PDB file of N, CA, C and O in Angstrom:
ATOM      1  N   UNK A   1      21.655  21.996 -18.590  1.00  0.00           N
ATOM      2  CA  UNK A   1      22.088  21.609 -20.135  1.00  0.00           C
ATOM      3  C   UNK A   1      21.033  20.436 -20.223  1.00  0.00           C
ATOM      4  O   UNK A   1      21.015  19.877 -21.320  1.00  0.00           O
ATOM      5  N   UNK A   2      20.152  19.961 -19.275  1.00  0.00           N
ATOM      6  CA  UNK A   2      19.232  18.883 -19.410  1.00  0.00           C
ATOM      7  C   UNK A   2      18.723  19.112 -20.879  1.00  0.00           C
ATOM      8  O   UNK A   2      18.659  18.270 -21.775  1.00  0.00           O
ATOM      9  N   UNK A   3      18.286  20.784 -20.937  1.00  0.00           N
ATOM     10  CA  UNK A   3      17.355  20.799 -22.559  1.00  0.00           C
ATOM     11  C   UNK A   3      17.901  21.080 -23.526  1.00  0.00           C
ATOM     12  O   UNK A   3      17.465  21.876 -24.357  1.00  0.00           O
ATOM     13  N   UNK A   4      19.255  20.305 -23.615  1.00  0.00           N
ATOM     14  CA  UNK A   4      19.920  20.063 -25.098  1.00  0.00           C
ATOM     15  C   UNK A   4      19.320  18.904 -25.409  1.00  0.00           C
ATOM     16  O   UNK A   4      18.523  18.844 -26.345  1.00  0.00           O
ATOM     17  N   UNK A   5      19.571  18.062 -24.809  1.00  0.00           N
ATOM     18  CA  UNK A   5      19.023  16.367 -24.668  1.00  0.00           C
ATOM     19  C   UNK A   5      17.328  16.316 -25.578  1.00  0.00           C
ATOM     20  O   UNK A   5      16.780  15.269 -25.923  1.00  0.00           O
ATOM     21  N   UNK A   6      16.793  17.666 -25.800  1.00  0.00           N
ATOM     22  CA  UNK A   6      15.289  17.882 -25.838  1.00  0.00           C
ATOM     23  C   UNK A   6      15.581  18.033 -27.229  1.00  0.00           C
ATOM     24  O   UNK A   6      14.606  17.700 -27.903  1.00  0.00           O
ATOM     25  N   UNK A   7      16.481  18.380 -27.859  1.00  0.00           N
ATOM     26  CA  UNK A   7      16.756  19.141 -29.159  1.00  0.00           C
ATOM     27  C   UNK A   7      17.268  18.215 -29.788  1.00  0.00           C
ATOM     28  O   UNK A   7      18.210  17.610 -29.276  1.00  0.00           O
ATOM     29  N   UNK A   8      16.787  17.859 -31.058  1.00  0.00           N
ATOM     30  CA  UNK A   8      17.254  16.721 -32.249  1.00  0.00           C
ATOM     31  C   UNK A   8      18.379  17.274 -32.649  1.00  0.00           C
ATOM     32  O   UNK A   8      19.122  16.437 -33.161  1.00  0.00           O
ATOM     33  N   UNK A   9      18.944  18.675 -32.620  1.00  0.00           N
ATOM     34  CA  UNK A   9      19.794  19.055 -33.755  1.00  0.00           C
ATOM     35  C   UNK A   9      21.270  19.192 -32.379  1.00  0.00           C
ATOM     36  O   UNK A   9      22.448  19.468 -32.606  1.00  0.00           O
ATOM     37  N   UNK A  10      20.672  18.912 -31.144  1.00  0.00           N
ATOM     38  CA  UNK A  10      22.196  18.447 -30.523  1.00  0.00           C
ATOM     39  C   UNK A  10      22.545  19.885 -29.349  1.00  0.00           C
ATOM     40  O   UNK A  10      23.646  20.113 -28.847  1.00  0.00           O
ATOM     41  N   UNK A  11      21.301  20.679 -29.135  1.00  0.00           N
ATOM     42  CA  UNK A  11      21.838  22.363 -28.516  1.00  0.00           C
ATOM     43  C   UNK A  11      21.861  23.218 -29.216  1.00  0.00           C
ATOM     44  O   UNK A  11      21.366  24.239 -28.739  1.00  0.00           O
ATOM     45  N   UNK A  12      22.274  23.307 -30.320  1.00  0.00           N
ATOM     46  CA  UNK A  12      22.153  24.602 -31.549  1.00  0.00           C
ATOM     47  C   UNK A  12      23.516  25.433 -31.101  1.00  0.00           C
ATOM     48  O   UNK A  12      24.346  24.895 -30.369  1.00  0.00           O
ATOM     49  N   UNK A  13      23.646  26.479 -31.484  1.00  0.00           N
ATOM     50  CA  UNK A  13      24.592  27.139 -31.510  1.00  0.00           C
ATOM     51  C   UNK A  13      25.092  27.353 -30.047  1.00  0.00           C
ATOM     52  O   UNK A  13      26.262  26.972 -30.031  1.00  0.00           O
ATOM     53  N   UNK A  14      24.727  27.786 -28.834  1.00  0.00           N
ATOM     54  CA  UNK A  14      24.610  27.770 -27.683  1.00  0.00           C
ATOM     55  C   UNK A  14      25.660  26.849 -27.010  1.00  0.00           C
ATOM     56  O   UNK A  14      26.494  26.926 -26.108  1.00  0.00           O
ATOM     57  N   UNK A  15      25.254  26.048 -27.797  1.00  0.00           N
ATOM     58  CA  UNK A  15      26.004  24.492 -27.250  1.00  0.00           C
ATOM     59  C   UNK A  15      27.423  24.445 -27.292  1.00  0.00           C
ATOM     60  O   UNK A  15      28.239  24.027 -26.471  1.00  0.00           O
ATOM     61  N   UNK A  16      27.597  25.146 -28.824  1.00  0.00           N
ATOM     62  CA  UNK A  16      29.064  25.132 -29.091  1.00  0.00           C
ATOM     63  C   UNK A  16      29.588  26.426 -28.536  1.00  0.00           C
ATOM     64  O   UNK A  16      30.740  26.409 -28.102  1.00  0.00           O
ATOM     65  N   UNK A  17      28.954  27.459 -28.493  1.00  0.00           N
ATOM     66  CA  UNK A  17      29.682  28.395 -27.230  1.00  0.00           C
ATOM     67  C   UNK A  17      29.963  27.708 -25.910  1.00  0.00           C
ATOM     68  O   UNK A  17      30.972  27.977 -25.259  1.00  0.00           O
ATOM     69  N   UNK A  18      29.231  26.983 -25.592  1.00  0.00           N
ATOM     70  CA  UNK A  18      29.523  26.480 -24.118  1.00  0.00           C
ATOM     71  C   UNK A  18      30.481  25.914 -24.202  1.00  0.00           C
ATOM     72  O   UNK A  18      31.331  26.391 -23.450  1.00  0.00           O
ATOM     73  N   UNK A  19      30.964  24.730 -25.004  1.00  0.00           N
ATOM     74  CA  UNK A  19      32.111  24.045 -25.360  1.00  0.00           C
ATOM     75  C   UNK A  19      33.335  24.825 -25.477  1.00  0.00           C
ATOM     76  O   UNK A  19      34.350  24.454 -24.889  1.00  0.00           O
ATOM     77  N   UNK A  20      33.310  26.295 -26.475  1.00  0.00           N
ATOM     78  CA  UNK A  20      34.115  26.830 -26.584  1.00  0.00           C
ATOM     79  C   UNK A  20      34.689  27.620 -25.389  1.00  0.00           C
ATOM     80  O   UNK A  20      35.815  28.108 -25.284  1.00  0.00           O
ATOM     81  N   UNK A  21      33.603  27.637 -24.459  1.00  0.00           N
ATOM     82  CA  UNK A  21      34.085  28.799 -23.408  1.00  0.00           C
ATOM     83  C   UNK A  21      34.670  27.631 -22.185  1.00  0.00           C
ATOM     84  O   UNK A  21      35.157  28.259 -21.244  1.00  0.00           O
ATOM     85  N   UNK A  22      34.722  26.455 -22.021  1.00  0.00           N
ATOM     86  CA  UNK A  22      35.102  25.833 -21.539  1.00  0.00           C
ATOM     87  C   UNK A  22      36.750  25.475 -22.097  1.00  0.00           C
ATOM     88  O   UNK A  22      37.798  25.433 -21.453  1.00  0.00           O
ATOM     89  N   UNK A  23      36.568  25.319 -23.093  1.00  0.00           N
ATOM     90  CA  UNK A  23      38.150  24.916 -23.708  1.00  0.00           C
ATOM     91  C   UNK A  23      39.004  26.095 -23.625  1.00  0.00           C
ATOM     92  O   UNK A  23      40.217  26.162 -23.825  1.00  0.00           O
ATOM     93  N   UNK A  24      38.133  27.069 -23.280  1.00  0.00           N
ATOM     94  CA  UNK A  24      39.088  28.422 -23.367  1.00  0.00           C
ATOM     95  C   UNK A  24      39.249  28.736 -21.895  1.00  0.00           C
ATOM     96  O   UNK A  24      39.979  29.674 -21.573  1.00  0.00           O
ATOM     97  N   UNK A  25      38.729  28.144 -21.141  1.00  0.00           N
ATOM     98  CA  UNK A  25      38.880  28.389 -19.156  1.00  0.00           C
ATOM     99  C   UNK A  25      38.034  29.840 -19.165  1.00  0.00           C
ATOM    100  O   UNK A  25      37.872  30.349 -18.056  1.00  0.00           O
ATOM    101  N   UNK A  26      37.620  30.370 -20.037  1.00  0.00           N
ATOM    102  CA  UNK A  26      36.542  31.294 -19.293  1.00  0.00           C
ATOM    103  C   UNK A  26      35.698  31.661 -18.494  1.00  0.00           C
ATOM    104  O   UNK A  26      34.512  31.384 -18.671  1.00  0.00           O
ATOM    105  N   UNK A  27      36.247  32.562 -17.149  1.00  0.00           N
ATOM    106  CA  UNK A  27      35.655  32.062 -15.834  1.00  0.00           C
ATOM    107  C   UNK A  27      34.161  32.277 -15.986  1.00  0.00           C
ATOM    108  O   UNK A  27      33.517  31.385 -15.434  1.00  0.00           O
ATOM    109  N   UNK A  28      33.401  33.245 -16.604  1.00  0.00           N
ATOM    110  CA  UNK A  28      32.013  33.411 -17.128  1.00  0.00           C
ATOM    111  C   UNK A  28      31.350  31.980 -17.249  1.00  0.00           C
ATOM    112  O   UNK A  28      30.495  31.411 -16.571  1.00  0.00           O
ATOM    113  N   UNK A  29      31.870  31.717 -18.057  1.00  0.00           N
ATOM    114  CA  UNK A  29      31.362  30.306 -18.638  1.00  0.00           C
ATOM    115  C   UNK A  29      31.370  29.019 -17.484  1.00  0.00           C
ATOM    116  O   UNK A  29      30.448  28.281 -17.138  1.00  0.00           O
ATOM    117  N   UNK A  30      32.957  29.078 -16.997  1.00  0.00           N
ATOM    118  CA  UNK A  30      33.021  28.073 -15.705  1.00  0.00           C
ATOM    119  C   UNK A  30      32.176  28.286 -14.660  1.00  0.00           C
ATOM    120  O   UNK A  30      31.861  27.286 -14.016  1.00  0.00           O
ATOM    121  N   UNK A  31      31.710  29.387 -14.314  1.00  0.00           N
ATOM    122  CA  UNK A  31      30.834  30.252 -13.486  1.00  0.00           C
ATOM    123  C   UNK A  31      29.551  29.267 -12.976  1.00  0.00           C
ATOM    124  O   UNK A  31      29.112  28.983 -11.861  1.00  0.00           O
ATOM    125  N   UNK A  32      29.093  28.811 -14.657  1.00  0.00           N
ATOM    126  CA  UNK A  32      27.770  28.527 -14.788  1.00  0.00           C
ATOM    127  C   UNK A  32      27.572  26.905 -14.308  1.00  0.00           C
ATOM    128  O   UNK A  32      26.525  26.342 -13.989  1.00  0.00           O
ATOM    129  N   UNK A  33      28.750  26.438 -14.364  1.00  0.00           N
ATOM    130  CA  UNK A  33      29.092  25.011 -13.491  1.00  0.00           C
ATOM    131  C   UNK A  33      28.815  24.709 -11.736  1.00  0.00           C
ATOM    132  O   UNK A  33      28.495  23.677 -11.146  1.00  0.00           O
ATOM    133  N   UNK A  34      29.072  25.966 -11.294  1.00  0.00           N
ATOM    134  CA  UNK A  34      28.866  25.805  -9.937  1.00  0.00           C
ATOM    135  C   UNK A  34      30.054  25.510  -9.387  1.00  0.00           C
ATOM    136  O   UNK A  34      30.188  26.305  -8.457  1.00  0.00           O
ATOM    137  N   UNK A  35      31.251  24.612  -9.464  1.00  0.00           N
ATOM    138  CA  UNK A  35      32.510  24.307  -9.032  1.00  0.00           C
ATOM    139  C   UNK A  35      32.987  24.227 -10.565  1.00  0.00           C
ATOM    140  O   UNK A  35      32.488  23.785 -11.599  1.00  0.00           O
ATOM    141  N   UNK A  36      34.278  24.913 -10.194  1.00  0.00           N
ATOM    142  CA  UNK A  36      35.309  24.720 -11.608  1.00  0.00           C
ATOM    143  C   UNK A  36      35.858  23.382 -11.586  1.00  0.00           C
ATOM    144  O   UNK A  36      36.731  23.104 -10.764  1.00  0.00           O
ATOM    145  N   UNK A  37      35.427  22.527 -12.412  1.00  0.00           N
ATOM    146  CA  UNK A  37      35.775  20.944 -12.435  1.00  0.00           C
ATOM    147  C   UNK A  37      37.394  20.862 -13.590  1.00  0.00           C
ATOM    148  O   UNK A  37      38.051  19.952 -14.095  1.00  0.00           O
ATOM    149  N   UNK A  38      37.456  22.306 -13.574  1.00  0.00           N
ATOM    150  CA  UNK A  38      39.368  22.628 -14.000  1.00  0.00           C
ATOM    151  C   UNK A  38      39.982  23.185 -13.818  1.00  0.00           C
ATOM    152  O   UNK A  38      40.392  24.107 -14.524  1.00  0.00           O
ATOM    153  N   UNK A  39      40.456  22.735 -12.358  1.00  0.00           N
ATOM    154  CA  UNK A  39      41.113  23.786 -11.481  1.00  0.00           C
ATOM    155  C   UNK A  39      42.732  24.484 -11.732  1.00  0.00           C
ATOM    156  O   UNK A  39      43.299  25.523 -11.392  1.00  0.00           O
ATOM    157  N   UNK A  40      43.122  23.120 -12.617  1.00  0.00           N
ATOM    158  CA  UNK A  40      44.425  23.656 -13.234  1.00  0.00           C
ATOM    159  C   UNK A  40      44.852  24.026 -14.394  1.00  0.00           C
ATOM    160  O   UNK A  40      46.043  24.150 -14.681  1.00  0.00           O
ATOM    161  N   UNK A  41      43.570  24.299 -15.408  1.00  0.00           N
ATOM    162  CA  UNK A  41      43.706  25.094 -15.942  1.00  0.00           C
ATOM    163  C   UNK A  41      42.677  24.505 -17.466  1.00  0.00           C
ATOM    164  O   UNK A  41      42.503  23.287 -17.498  1.00  0.00           O
ATOM    165  N   UNK A  42      42.173  25.169 -18.406  1.00  0.00           N
ATOM    166  CA  UNK A  42      41.128  24.557 -19.426  1.00  0.00           C
ATOM    167  C   UNK A  42      41.623  22.790 -19.969  1.00  0.00           C
ATOM    168  O   UNK A  42      42.680  22.194 -20.169  1.00  0.00           O
ATOM    169  N   UNK A  43      40.570  22.568 -20.017  1.00  0.00           N
ATOM    170  CA  UNK A  43      40.820  21.096 -20.907  1.00  0.00           C
ATOM    171  C   UNK A  43      41.412  21.009 -22.343  1.00  0.00           C
ATOM    172  O   UNK A  43      41.222  21.958 -23.103  1.00  0.00           O
ATOM    173  N   UNK A  44      41.904  20.253 -22.633  1.00  0.00           N
ATOM    174  CA  UNK A  44      42.417  20.342 -24.196  1.00  0.00           C
ATOM    175  C   UNK A  44      41.009  19.831 -24.692  1.00  0.00           C
ATOM    176  O   UNK A  44      40.455  20.664 -25.409  1.00  0.00           O
ATOM    177  N   UNK A  45      40.313  18.708 -24.498  1.00  0.00           N
ATOM    178  CA  UNK A  45      39.102  18.286 -25.030  1.00  0.00           C
ATOM    179  C   UNK A  45      38.119  18.353 -24.156  1.00  0.00           C
ATOM    180  O   UNK A  45      38.345  18.421 -22.948  1.00  0.00           O
ATOM    181  N   UNK A  46      37.118  18.342 -24.577  1.00  0.00           N
ATOM    182  CA  UNK A  46      35.733  18.422 -24.005  1.00  0.00           C
ATOM    183  C   UNK A  46      34.800  17.163 -24.700  1.00  0.00           C
ATOM    184  O   UNK A  46      35.205  17.065 -25.859  1.00  0.00           O
ATOM    185  N   UNK A  47      33.762  16.207 -24.468  1.00  0.00           N
ATOM    186  CA  UNK A  47      32.780  15.342 -24.674  1.00  0.00           C
ATOM    187  C   UNK A  47      31.534  15.551 -23.935  1.00  0.00           C
ATOM    188  O   UNK A  47      31.329  15.883 -22.768  1.00  0.00           O
ATOM    189  N   UNK A  48      30.548  15.198 -25.165  1.00  0.00           N
ATOM    190  CA  UNK A  48      29.159  15.596 -24.060  1.00  0.00           C
ATOM    191  C   UNK A  48      28.618  14.125 -24.156  1.00  0.00           C
ATOM    192  O   UNK A  48      28.557  13.376 -25.131  1.00  0.00           O
ATOM    193  N   UNK A  49      28.235  13.934 -22.819  1.00  0.00           N
ATOM    194  CA  UNK A  49      27.451  12.991 -22.609  1.00  0.00           C
ATOM    195  C   UNK A  49      25.863  13.100 -22.517  1.00  0.00           C
ATOM    196  O   UNK A  49      25.216  14.144 -22.445  1.00  0.00           O
ATOM    197  N   UNK A  50      25.267  11.501 -22.540  1.00  0.00           N
ATOM    198  CA  UNK A  50      23.849  11.383 -22.110  1.00  0.00           C
ATOM    199  C   UNK A  50      23.734  11.047 -21.278  1.00  0.00           C
ATOM    200  O   UNK A  50      24.584  10.158 -21.222  1.00  0.00           O
ATOM    201  N   UNK A  51      23.007  11.074 -19.975  1.00  0.00           N
ATOM    202  CA  UNK A  51      22.903  10.233 -18.996  1.00  0.00           C
ATOM    203  C   UNK A  51      21.514  10.286 -18.986  1.00  0.00           C
ATOM    204  O   UNK A  51      20.866  11.097 -19.647  1.00  0.00           O
ATOM    205  N   UNK A  52      20.910   9.203 -18.048  1.00  0.00           N
ATOM    206  CA  UNK A  52      19.411   8.808 -17.886  1.00  0.00           C
ATOM    207  C   UNK A  52      19.389   8.885 -16.279  1.00  0.00           C
ATOM    208  O   UNK A  52      19.915   8.085 -15.505  1.00  0.00           O
ATOM    209  N   UNK A  53      18.734   9.915 -15.998  1.00  0.00           N
ATOM    210  CA  UNK A  53      18.967   9.861 -14.242  1.00  0.00           C
ATOM    211  C   UNK A  53      17.566   9.326 -13.702  1.00  0.00           C
ATOM    212  O   UNK A  53      16.704   8.906 -14.474  1.00  0.00           O
ATOM    213  N   UNK A  54      17.400   9.370 -12.310  1.00  0.00           N
ATOM    214  CA  UNK A  54      16.634   8.399 -11.533  1.00  0.00           C
ATOM    215  C   UNK A  54      16.484   8.795 -10.086  1.00  0.00           C
ATOM    216  O   UNK A  54      17.556   9.210  -9.647  1.00  0.00           O
ATOM    217  N   UNK A  55      15.582   8.805  -9.268  1.00  0.00           N
ATOM    218  CA  UNK A  55      15.958   9.097  -7.965  1.00  0.00           C
ATOM    219  C   UNK A  55      16.030   7.869  -7.298  1.00  0.00           C
ATOM    220  O   UNK A  55      15.179   7.014  -7.547  1.00  0.00           O
ATOM    221  N   UNK A  56      16.962   7.647  -6.450  1.00  0.00           N
ATOM    222  CA  UNK A  56      17.341   6.938  -5.498  1.00  0.00           C
ATOM    223  C   UNK A  56      16.344   6.081  -4.946  1.00  0.00           C
ATOM    224  O   UNK A  56      15.262   6.664  -4.879  1.00  0.00           O
ATOM    225  N   UNK A  57      16.316   4.900  -4.524  1.00  0.00           N
ATOM    226  CA  UNK A  57      15.358   4.373  -3.947  1.00  0.00           C
ATOM    227  C   UNK A  57      15.723   4.690  -2.644  1.00  0.00           C
ATOM    228  O   UNK A  57      16.784   5.307  -2.556  1.00  0.00           O
ATOM    229  N   UNK A  58      14.956   4.363  -1.281  1.00  0.00           N
ATOM    230  CA  UNK A  58      15.352   4.552   0.317  1.00  0.00           C
ATOM    231  C   UNK A  58      16.444   3.932   0.389  1.00  0.00           C
ATOM    232  O   UNK A  58      17.348   4.405   1.078  1.00  0.00           O
ATOM    233  N   UNK A  59      16.598   2.859  -0.230  1.00  0.00           N
ATOM    234  CA  UNK A  59      17.675   1.624   0.374  1.00  0.00           C
ATOM    235  C   UNK A  59      18.916   2.624  -0.051  1.00  0.00           C
ATOM    236  O   UNK A  59      19.798   2.931   0.751  1.00  0.00           O
ATOM    237  N   UNK A  60      18.873   3.105  -1.451  1.00  0.00           N
ATOM    238  CA  UNK A  60      19.781   3.725  -2.097  1.00  0.00           C
ATOM    239  C   UNK A  60      20.849   4.925  -1.400  1.00  0.00           C
ATOM    240  O   UNK A  60      22.024   5.144  -1.106  1.00  0.00           O
ATOM    241  N   UNK A  61      19.506   5.485  -1.388  1.00  0.00           N
ATOM    242  CA  UNK A  61      19.671   7.029  -0.826  1.00  0.00           C
ATOM    243  C   UNK A  61      20.266   6.797   1.091  1.00  0.00           C
ATOM    244  O   UNK A  61      20.697   7.793   1.672  1.00  0.00           O
ATOM    245  N   UNK A  62      20.211   5.670   1.705  1.00  0.00           N
ATOM    246  CA  UNK A  62      20.491   5.017   2.910  1.00  0.00           C
ATOM    247  C   UNK A  62      21.848   5.147   2.698  1.00  0.00           C
ATOM    248  O   UNK A  62      22.545   6.112   3.010  1.00  0.00           O
ATOM    249  N   UNK A  63      22.190   4.120   2.150  1.00  0.00           N
ATOM    250  CA  UNK A  63      23.460   3.351   2.059  1.00  0.00           C
ATOM    251  C   UNK A  63      24.721   4.450   1.209  1.00  0.00           C
ATOM    252  O   UNK A  63      25.901   4.437   1.558  1.00  0.00           O
ATOM    253  N   UNK A  64      24.182   5.360   0.056  1.00  0.00           N
ATOM    254  CA  UNK A  64      25.181   6.145  -0.908  1.00  0.00           C
ATOM    255  C   UNK A  64      24.519   7.957  -0.529  1.00  0.00           C
ATOM    256  O   UNK A  64      25.093   8.896  -1.079  1.00  0.00           O
ATOM    257  N   UNK A  65      23.545   8.178   0.245  1.00  0.00           N
ATOM    258  CA  UNK A  65      23.634   9.780   0.589  1.00  0.00           C
ATOM    259  C   UNK A  65      23.008  10.577  -0.647  1.00  0.00           C
ATOM    260  O   UNK A  65      22.330  11.604  -0.641  1.00  0.00           O
ATOM    261  N   UNK A  66      23.453   9.772  -1.723  1.00  0.00           N
ATOM    262  CA  UNK A  66      22.808  10.457  -3.225  1.00  0.00           C
ATOM    263  C   UNK A  66      21.195  10.360  -3.339  1.00  0.00           C
ATOM    264  O   UNK A  66      20.544   9.340  -3.112  1.00  0.00           O
ATOM    265  N   UNK A  67      20.774  11.376  -3.659  1.00  0.00           N
ATOM    266  CA  UNK A  67      19.492  11.727  -4.190  1.00  0.00           C
ATOM    267  C   UNK A  67      19.001  10.837  -5.978  1.00  0.00           C
ATOM    268  O   UNK A  67      17.921  10.399  -6.374  1.00  0.00           O
ATOM    269  N   UNK A  68      20.301  10.892  -6.601  1.00  0.00           N
ATOM    270  CA  UNK A  68      19.942  10.721  -7.757  1.00  0.00           C
ATOM    271  C   UNK A  68      20.960   9.312  -8.146  1.00  0.00           C
ATOM    272  O   UNK A  68      22.022   9.136  -7.549  1.00  0.00           O
ATOM    273  N   UNK A  69      20.481   8.395  -9.189  1.00  0.00           N
ATOM    274  CA  UNK A  69      21.554   8.122  -9.656  1.00  0.00           C
ATOM    275  C   UNK A  69      21.695   8.020 -11.521  1.00  0.00           C
ATOM    276  O   UNK A  69      20.759   8.115 -12.316  1.00  0.00           O
ATOM    277  N   UNK A  70      22.400   7.915 -11.677  1.00  0.00           N
ATOM    278  CA  UNK A  70      22.598   7.700 -13.387  1.00  0.00           C
ATOM    279  C   UNK A  70      23.208   6.792 -13.939  1.00  0.00           C
ATOM    280  O   UNK A  70      24.171   6.228 -13.420  1.00  0.00           O
ATOM    281  N   UNK A  71      22.663   6.470 -15.257  1.00  0.00           N
ATOM    282  CA  UNK A  71      23.188   5.775 -15.987  1.00  0.00           C
ATOM    283  C   UNK A  71      23.703   6.311 -17.682  1.00  0.00           C
ATOM    284  O   UNK A  71      22.818   6.813 -18.374  1.00  0.00           O
ATOM    285  N   UNK A  72      24.922   6.200 -18.198  1.00  0.00           N
ATOM    286  CA  UNK A  72      25.322   6.421 -19.152  1.00  0.00           C
ATOM    287  C   UNK A  72      24.527   6.011 -20.593  1.00  0.00           C
ATOM    288  O   UNK A  72      24.021   4.895 -20.707  1.00  0.00           O
ATOM    289  N   UNK A  73      24.468   6.924 -21.585  1.00  0.00           N
ATOM    290  CA  UNK A  73      23.327   5.851 -22.577  1.00  0.00           C
ATOM    291  C   UNK A  73      23.627   6.468 -23.900  1.00  0.00           C
ATOM    292  O   UNK A  73      22.858   6.252 -24.837  1.00  0.00           O
ATOM    293  N   UNK A  74      24.820   7.317 -24.074  1.00  0.00           N
ATOM    294  CA  UNK A  74      25.251   7.584 -25.433  1.00  0.00           C
ATOM    295  C   UNK A  74      26.313   9.082 -25.373  1.00  0.00           C
ATOM    296  O   UNK A  74      26.636   9.610 -24.309  1.00  0.00           O
ATOM    297  N   UNK A  75      26.596   9.418 -26.283  1.00  0.00           N
ATOM    298  CA  UNK A  75      27.433  10.742 -26.238  1.00  0.00           C
ATOM    299  C   UNK A  75      26.816  11.985 -27.371  1.00  0.00           C
ATOM    300  O   UNK A  75      26.213  11.762 -28.421  1.00  0.00           O
ATOM    301  N   UNK A  76      26.957  12.506 -27.144  1.00  0.00           N
ATOM    302  CA  UNK A  76      26.801  13.318 -28.385  1.00  0.00           C
ATOM    303  C   UNK A  76      27.204  14.483 -29.121  1.00  0.00           C
ATOM    304  O   UNK A  76      26.644  15.371 -29.764  1.00  0.00           O
ATOM    305  N   UNK A  77      28.795  14.049 -28.682  1.00  0.00           N
ATOM    306  CA  UNK A  77      30.091  14.754 -29.553  1.00  0.00           C
ATOM    307  C   UNK A  77      31.114  13.500 -28.970  1.00  0.00           C
ATOM    308  O   UNK A  77      30.950  12.730 -28.023  1.00  0.00           O
ATOM    309  N   UNK A  78      32.139  13.624 -29.864  1.00  0.00           N
ATOM    310  CA  UNK A  78      33.459  12.873 -29.625  1.00  0.00           C
ATOM    311  C   UNK A  78      34.186  13.928 -28.867  1.00  0.00           C
ATOM    312  O   UNK A  78      33.970  15.137 -28.786  1.00  0.00           O
ATOM    313  N   UNK A  79      35.279  13.027 -28.228  1.00  0.00           N
ATOM    314  CA  UNK A  79      36.167  14.423 -27.672  1.00  0.00           C
ATOM    315  C   UNK A  79      36.265  15.545 -28.652  1.00  0.00           C
ATOM    316  O   UNK A  79      36.139  15.288 -29.849  1.00  0.00           O
ATOM    317  N   UNK A  80      36.469  16.715 -28.264  1.00  0.00           N
ATOM    318  CA  UNK A  80      36.193  17.927 -29.055  1.00  0.00           C
ATOM    319  C   UNK A  80      37.106  18.862 -28.513  1.00  0.00           C
ATOM    320  O   UNK A  80      36.950  19.086 -27.312  1.00  0.00           O
ATOM    321  N   UNK A  81      38.379  19.702 -29.316  1.00  0.00           N
ATOM    322  CA  UNK A  81      39.230  20.503 -28.839  1.00  0.00           C
ATOM    323  C   UNK A  81      39.067  21.827 -29.626  1.00  0.00           C
ATOM    324  O   UNK A  81      38.331  21.828 -30.612  1.00  0.00           O
ATOM    325  N   UNK A  82      39.697  22.924 -29.255  1.00  0.00           N
ATOM    326  CA  UNK A  82      39.588  23.901 -29.714  1.00  0.00           C
ATOM    327  C   UNK A  82      39.741  24.360 -30.691  1.00  0.00           C
ATOM    328  O   UNK A  82      39.234  25.404 -31.100  1.00  0.00           O
ATOM    329  N   UNK A  83      40.883  23.257 -31.543  1.00  0.00           N
ATOM    330  CA  UNK A  83      40.993  22.983 -33.002  1.00  0.00           C
ATOM    331  C   UNK A  83      39.899  22.490 -33.834  1.00  0.00           C
ATOM    332  O   UNK A  83      39.329  22.941 -34.827  1.00  0.00           O
ATOM    333  N   UNK A  84      39.765  21.351 -33.081  1.00  0.00           N
ATOM    334  CA  UNK A  84      37.980  20.565 -33.870  1.00  0.00           C
ATOM    335  C   UNK A  84      37.198  21.867 -34.548  1.00  0.00           C
ATOM    336  O   UNK A  84      36.973  22.055 -35.743  1.00  0.00           O
ATOM    337  N   UNK A  85      36.716  23.048 -32.954  1.00  0.00           N
ATOM    338  CA  UNK A  85      35.692  23.960 -33.300  1.00  0.00           C
ATOM    339  C   UNK A  85      36.337  25.243 -34.226  1.00  0.00           C
ATOM    340  O   UNK A  85      35.655  26.240 -34.464  1.00  0.00           O
ATOM    341  N   UNK A  86      37.479  25.118 -34.626  1.00  0.00           N
ATOM    342  CA  UNK A  86      38.005  26.603 -34.984  1.00  0.00           C
ATOM    343  C   UNK A  86      37.575  25.853 -37.103  1.00  0.00           C
ATOM    344  O   UNK A  86      37.035  26.370 -38.081  1.00  0.00           O
ATOM    345  N   UNK A  87      38.163  24.589 -36.848  1.00  0.00           N
ATOM    346  CA  UNK A  87      38.109  23.552 -38.315  1.00  0.00           C
ATOM    347  C   UNK A  87      36.349  23.833 -39.010  1.00  0.00           C
ATOM    348  O   UNK A  87      35.881  24.101 -40.117  1.00  0.00           O
ATOM    349  N   UNK A  88      35.822  23.591 -37.659  1.00  0.00           N
ATOM    350  CA  UNK A  88      34.519  23.358 -38.195  1.00  0.00           C
ATOM    351  C   UNK A  88      33.432  24.878 -38.498  1.00  0.00           C
ATOM    352  O   UNK A  88      32.502  24.989 -39.297  1.00  0.00           O
ATOM    353  N   UNK A  89      33.960  25.835 -37.582  1.00  0.00           N
ATOM    354  CA  UNK A  89      33.570  27.096 -38.022  1.00  0.00           C
ATOM    355  C   UNK A  89      33.751  27.940 -38.974  1.00  0.00           C
ATOM    356  O   UNK A  89      33.151  29.012 -38.891  1.00  0.00           O
ATOM    357  N   UNK A  90      34.696  27.665 -40.227  1.00  0.00           N
ATOM    358  CA  UNK A  90      35.319  28.060 -41.330  1.00  0.00           C
ATOM    359  C   UNK A  90      34.551  27.693 -42.328  1.00  0.00           C
ATOM    360  O   UNK A  90      34.886  27.934 -43.487  1.00  0.00           O
TER     361      UNK A  90
END
């Protein structure tokens, strides 16, 4: 989903479809994520965030085992529910 950050409109209609699929708990959409982050059921809200990623230094990699470090830089959306999407699509 990194390419959504390149779109000044925020990802276009496919991103709304992705959010709807997550909120509905659709298996086909959840399978895009590798591991289901919502094993107990579909989330009530989804919020999309922007992060800045960088490779870790050797010291960080040795200490944490992580290849990447990330920093929250902002939000693309406020928390969104299925009801919000339905109102928006009218």
